[in-house]
MMTF fields as JSON, N, C-alpha, C and O atoms, coordinates in Angstrom:
{
  "mmtfVersion": "1.0.0",
  "mmtfProducer": "UNKNOWN",
  "numBonds": 263,
  "numAtoms": 264,
  "numGroups": 66,
  "numChains": 1,
  "numModels": 1,
  "chainsPerModel": [1],
  "groupsPerChain": [66],
  "chainIdList": ["A"],
  "bondAtomList": [4, 2, 8, 6, 12, 10, 16, 14, 20, 18, 24, 22, 28, 26, 32, 30, 36, 34, 40, 38, 44, 42, 48, 46, 52, 50, 56, 54, 60, 58, 64, 62, 68, 66, 72, 70, 76, 74, 80, 78, 84, 82, 88, 86, 92, 90, 96, 94, 100, 98, 104, 102, 108, 106, 112, 110, 116, 114, 120, 118, 124, 122, 128, 126, 132, 130, 136, 134, 140, 138, 144, 142, 148, 146, 152, 150, 156, 154, 160, 158, 164, 162, 168, 166, 172, 170, 176, 174, 180, 178, 184, 182, 188, 186, 192, 190, 196, 194, 200, 198, 204, 202, 208, 206, 212, 210, 216, 214, 220, 218, 224, 222, 228, 226, 232, 230, 236, 234, 240, 238, 244, 242, 248, 246, 252, 250, 256, 254, 260, 258],
  "bondOrderList": [1, 1, 1, 1, 1, 1, 1, 1, 1, 1, 1, 1, 1, 1, 1, 1, 1, 1, 1, 1, 1, 1, 1, 1, 1, 1, 1, 1, 1, 1, 1, 1, 1, 1, 1, 1, 1, 1, 1, 1, 1, 1, 1, 1, 1, 1, 1, 1, 1, 1, 1, 1, 1, 1, 1, 1, 1, 1, 1, 1, 1, 1, 1, 1, 1],
  "groupList": [{"groupName": "UNK", "atomNameList": ["N", "CA", "C", "O"], "elementList": ["N", "C", "C", "O"], "formalChargeList": [0, 0, 0, 0], "bondAtomList": [1, 0, 2, 1, 3, 2], "bondOrderList": [1, 1, 2], "singleLetterCode": "X", "chemCompType": "L-PEPTIDE LINKING"}],
  "groupTypeList": [0, 0, 0, 0, 0, 0, 0, 0, 0, 0, 0, 0, 0, 0, 0, 0, 0, 0, 0, 0, 0, 0, 0, 0, 0, 0, 0, 0, 0, 0, 0, 0, 0, 0, 0, 0, 0, 0, 0, 0, 0, 0, 0, 0, 0, 0, 0, 0, 0, 0, 0, 0, 0, 0, 0, 0, 0, 0, 0, 0, 0, 0, 0, 0, 0, 0],
  "groupIdList": [1, 2, 3, 4, 5, 6, 7, 8, 9, 10, 11, 12, 13, 14, 15, 16, 17, 18, 19, 20, 21, 22, 23, 24, 25, 26, 27, 28, 29, 30, 31, 32, 33, 34, 35, 36, 37, 38, 39, 40, 41, 42, 43, 44, 45, 46, 47, 48, 49, 50, 51, 52, 53, 54, 55, 56, 57, 58, 59, 60, 61, 62, 63, 64, 65, 66],
  "secStructList": [7, 7, 3, 3, 3, 3, 3, 3, 7, 7, 1, 1, 1, 7, 1, 1, 3, 3, 3, 3, 3, 6, 6, 1, 7, 3, 3, 3, 3, 7, 3, 3, 7, 7, 7, 2, 2, 2, 2, 2, 2, 7, 7, 1, 7, 7, 6, 6, 7, 7, 7, 3, 3, 7, 7, 4, 4, 4, 4, 4, 4, 1, 7, 7, 7, 7],
  "xCoordList": [10.975, 9.529, 9.103, 9.617, 8.156, 7.579, 6.122, 5.412, 5.675, 4.304, 3.534, 4.096, 2.235, 1.352, 0.114, -0.443, -0.292, -1.46, -2.703, -2.972, -3.461, -4.742, -5.871, -6.77, -5.834, -6.89, -6.662, -5.9, -7.355, -7.28, -8.625, -9.394, -8.904, -10.085, -9.674, -10.479, -8.423, -7.896, -7.999, -7.644, -8.479, -8.552, -7.224, -6.991, -6.368, -5.129, -3.899, -2.782, -4.066, -2.925, -2.193, -1.069, -2.786, -2.146, -2.846, -3.219, -3.022, -3.695, -5.175, -5.694, -5.853, -5.387, -5.273, -5.984, -4.374, -4.126, -3.769, -3.166, -4.141, -3.805, -2.95, -3.252, -1.877, -0.988, -0.922, -1.017, -0.759, -0.449, 1.046, 1.696, 1.592, 3.024, 3.251, 2.327, 4.478, 4.849, 5.118, 5.613, 4.789, 4.953, 3.596, 3.513, 2.522, 1.153, 0.76, 0.123, 1.149, 0.774, 0.252, 0.253, -0.191, -0.672, 0.119, 0.566, 0.285, 0.843, -0.25, -0.837, -0.518, -1.582, -0.969, -0.196, -1.313, -0.916, -2.097, -3.193, -1.891, -2.966, -2.414, -1.281, -3.229, -2.83, -2.212, -2.779, -1.066, -0.387, -1.274, -1.859, -1.358, -2.094, -1.155, -0.137, -1.5, -0.659, -1.407, -0.803, -2.72, -3.535, -3.076, -3.111, -2.644, -2.134, -3.146, -2.758, -4.426, -5.431, -5.58, -5.716, -5.556, -5.649, -4.416, -4.538, -3.249, -2.019, -1.993, -1.439, -2.58, -2.628, -3.522, -3.356, -4.46, -5.346, -4.687, -5.2, -3.569, -2.887, -2.164, -1.695, -2.085, -1.427, -0.283, -0.301, 0.696, 1.806, 2.476, 2.71, 2.778, 3.432, 4.932, 5.595, 5.438, 6.853, 7.649, 7.095, 8.944, 9.788, 9.714, 9.76, 9.601, 9.536, 8.126, 7.942, 7.121, 5.745, 5.161, 5.513, 4.269, 3.576, 2.129, 1.784, 1.3, -0.124, -0.634, -0.266, -1.492, -2.112, -3.622, -4.123, -4.323, -5.783, -6.252, -5.73, -7.253, -7.853, -9.366, -9.877, -10.103, -11.551, -12.078, -11.45, -13.231, -13.843, -14.055, -13.958, -14.344, -14.623, -13.449, -13.65, -12.238, -11.068, -10.996, -10.343, -11.638, -11.607, -12.2, -11.886, -13.037, -13.625, -12.567, -12.84, -11.369, -10.297, -9.532, -8.764, -9.733, -9.048, -9.661, -10.885, -8.834, -9.387, -10.143, -9.759, -11.198, -11.953, -11.329, -11.176, -10.969, -10.385, -11.487, -12.601, -11.185, -12.175, -11.976, -12.708],
  "yCoordList": [-2.906, -2.953, -4.413, -5.263, -4.689, -6.025, -5.968, -5.009, -7.012, -7.067, -8.185, -9.223, -7.958, -9.027, -9.026, -7.974, -10.193, -10.344, -9.864, -10.288, -8.975, -8.528, -9.278, -9.785, -9.355, -10.07, -10.101, -9.313, -11.051, -11.203, -11.679, -12.303, -11.395, -11.92, -12.883, -13.232, -13.305, -14.187, -15.639, -15.981, -16.484, -17.916, -18.615, -19.724, -17.973, -18.608, -18.092, -18.491, -17.226, -16.718, -15.582, -15.263, -14.963, -13.844, -12.54, -12.28, -11.727, -10.434, -10.646, -11.705, -9.73, -8.598, -8.98, -9.862, -8.31, -8.602, -7.314, -6.413, -7.225, -6.071, -6.558, -7.565, -5.814, -6.109, -4.886, -3.75, -5.125, -4.062, -4.081, -5.116, -2.934, -2.867, -2.506, -2.11, -2.648, -2.231, -0.729, -0.225, -0.019, 1.438, 2.143, 3.315, 1.413, 1.961, 2.42, 3.46, 1.629, 1.885, 0.579, -0.461, 0.65, -0.523, -0.708, 0.262, -1.948, -2.29, -3.041, -3.984, -2.614, -3.212, -3.921, -3.332, -5.178, -5.957, -5.947, -6.37, -5.471, -5.386, -5.369, -5.778, -4.896, -4.835, -3.472, -2.447, -3.446, -2.196, -1.33, -1.8, -0.059, 0.902, 1.359, 1.999, 1.028, 1.381, 2.187, 2.664, 2.341, 3.079, 4.531, 5.211, 5.029, 6.392, 7.456, 8.453, 7.261, 8.241, 8.262, 9.331, 7.096, 7.034, 7.68, 8.447, 7.375, 7.958, 9.477, 10.186, 9.973, 11.418, 12.12, 13.316, 11.4, 11.983, 12.105, 12.815, 11.434, 11.481, 12.814, 13.415, 13.26, 14.54, 14.345, 13.445, 15.203, 15.271, 13.919, 13.522, 13.226, 11.921, 12.143, 12.813, 11.569, 11.707, 10.549, 9.477, 10.756, 9.651, 8.478, 8.664, 7.29, 6.096, 5.675, 4.578, 6.52, 6.155, 5.322, 5.499, 4.417, 3.611, 3.446, 3.818, 2.904, 2.814, 1.437, 0.883, 0.89, -0.395, -0.262, 0.575, -1.088, -1.096, -2.33, -3.429, -2.128, -3.231, -3.116, -2.022, -4.222, -4.141, -3.532, -3.66, -2.871, -2.267, -3.285, -2.944, -4.527, -5.559, -5.793, -6.243, -5.499, -5.738, -4.773, -5.079, -3.637, -2.639, -3.192, -2.691, -4.198, -4.782, -5.326, -5.512, -5.584, -6.122, -5.038, -5.352, -3.767, -2.695, -2.559, -2.558, -2.445, -2.282, -0.969, 0.038, -0.985, 0.224, 0.893, 0.27, 2.155, 2.906, 3.293, 3.616, 3.26, 3.593, 5.024, 5.497],
  "zCoordList": [14.831, 14.954, 15.029, 14.303, 15.92, 16.032, 15.589, 15.891, 14.863, 14.362, 15.041, 15.39, 15.223, 15.687, 14.788, 14.474, 14.394, 13.531, 14.266, 15.39, 13.621, 14.166, 13.491, 14.162, 12.152, 11.456, 9.968, 9.409, 9.335, 7.893, 7.368, 8.099, 6.138, 5.469, 4.361, 3.498, 4.395, 3.371, 3.808, 4.936, 2.924, 3.193, 2.921, 3.401, 2.163, 1.725, 2.477, 2.148, 3.467, 4.212, 3.531, 3.921, 2.533, 1.841, 2.147, 3.29, 1.134, 1.279, 1.524, 1.168, 2.09, 2.881, 4.352, 4.834, 5.055, 6.458, 7.184, 6.6, 8.463, 9.299, 10.464, 11.103, 10.721, 11.833, 12.75, 12.286, 14.043, 14.987, 15.242, 15.095, 15.624, 15.911, 17.372, 18.084, 17.795, 19.139, 19.204, 20.212, 18.126, 18.081, 18.03, 17.663, 18.405, 18.354, 16.957, 16.789, 15.951, 14.567, 13.976, 14.634, 12.73, 12.014, 10.728, 10.116, 10.33, 9.023, 8.287, 8.817, 7.06, 6.261, 5.071, 4.316, 4.907, 3.741, 2.789, 3.158, 1.575, 0.603, -0.812, -1.064, -1.711, -3.119, -3.398, -3.016, -4.053, -4.372, -5.257, -6.233, -4.892, -5.717, -6.822, -6.557, -8.059, -9.197, -10.254, -11.214, -10.081, -11.048, -11.091, -10.065, -12.26, -12.362, -11.921, -11.312, -12.216, -11.801, -10.281, -9.686, -9.657, -8.193, -7.558, -6.603, -8.08, -7.539, -7.712, -6.871, -8.782, -9.011, -7.984, -7.743, -7.38, -6.37, -5.0, -4.135, -4.786, -3.492, -3.323, -4.29, -2.062, -1.789, -0.805, 0.034, -0.932, 0.02, 0.248, 1.389, -0.825, -0.735, -0.529, -1.321, 0.539, 0.856, 0.267, 0.023, 0.037, -0.441, 0.538, 1.754, -0.004, 0.823, 1.208, 1.735, 0.959, 1.263, 0.124, -1.042, 0.487, -0.498, -0.048, 1.073, -0.892, -0.62, -1.0, -2.036, -0.137, -0.434, -0.298, 0.453, -1.025, -1.004, -0.24, -0.429, 0.633, 1.374, 1.264, 1.028, 1.429, 1.399, 2.703, 3.754, 2.625, 3.809, 4.92, 6.099, 4.558, 5.554, 6.498, 7.626, 6.062, 6.89, 8.072, 9.07, 7.984, 9.052, 10.35, 11.429, 10.262, 11.472, 12.414, 13.6, 11.914, 12.734, 13.498, 14.407, 13.139, 13.849, 15.244, 15.378, 16.282, 17.629, 17.757, 17.162, 18.522, 18.806, 20.012, 21.063, 19.869, 20.987, 21.962, 21.549, 23.23, 24.268, 24.733, 25.602]
}
């Protein structure tokens, strides 16, 4: 998989960041969700899946489909 930077709201080059892939998917760099109550709300979690939290403002970097 190859990644290309789409956008970030970080001034320091860290979290949060959105990348596009050459597989027509996105990779999101954010803060790991570790809150037990939040994790309990998730459904159908498969082995190997993980979850990250990003601010709503970062969504502006996602391309709009036509």
